[in-house]
C-alpha positions, 0 to 999 in steps of 0.5 A: 451552875455557879460556885461561890464561897461565904465565910461567917464568924459565929461565936468562936468559929469561922464557918466557910460556906461553899455555895453551888447555885444550880438555879433549880435547873432540872439538868443539875438534878442528877448531879445534886447528890454530888453537891450535898454529899457531906454538907452540913447545910442546904439552902433551897431558894424559891422566887416569891413571884413565881408559884411554880418555883415553890412547888419545885422547891418541895421536890428538891426538899424531898430529894435532899431528905431521901438522899442527903446527909441525915442531920443536914440543916435545911433553910428555905429562902423566899427570894425577891422580897423586894417585889411584894407587889407581884407576890404569888407565894404567900409568906404564911404558906412558905413559913408553914411548909418550912415549919412542917419540915423543921427548916429555917425560913426567911424571905430575902432579896439578893438584889438588895442584900436583905436578910442574906447575912441573917440567913447564914448566921441562923444556919451557923447557929444550927450547925453543931459546933466542932469545938469539943474543948471550949476554952476555960471560962468561955474567954478567948477563942480557938484558932484553926489554920485553914489548909493552904493550897498545895505548893506546886513546883516545876522541874 
C-alpha cells in the first residue's frame, strides 16, 4: 500500500486527506478496517477498462458499509477515462450503482489529472463542517493551527 496526502481548501476550512492506496489488493482486505476507522470519506476506485475491477469494487463497498463509520462519505471513481476506446464498464451502469448507494460518482484519469481535484472538492462539500461558530456576516475565516510534529531532543 502507498500513502499520500492532499489538502483541499473548501470554503473556510482546509481538508487534509490522508490517502491509503491499496490498489484493491486482496492481501490488504484484513487491514482495511484500520484504514477507514474514523475516516470522514472513502474513495473506491475501479478501472473502466476492466469489468472485474467494478465487481470487486462492490465487495469493497459492502465491506465499508458493514464495518466502516456510519456517516462516511463514499465516492466511486472510474479511473482511466482517457481510455474510452477500450472501456468495459459503461458509465451509466457505474453511475446507477453509485446513485443506488448514495455515493459520489466521477470518472477520472490519474494519468492526465482529469477530475481529480473536482472529486476531492465534491467530497469536501459533503463532509460536515467542523466550524460550529461561523464568523459574523459570513466574512473572514477561522484559522486553525495544525498540530506540529513533537520536538524530540536527545541527551
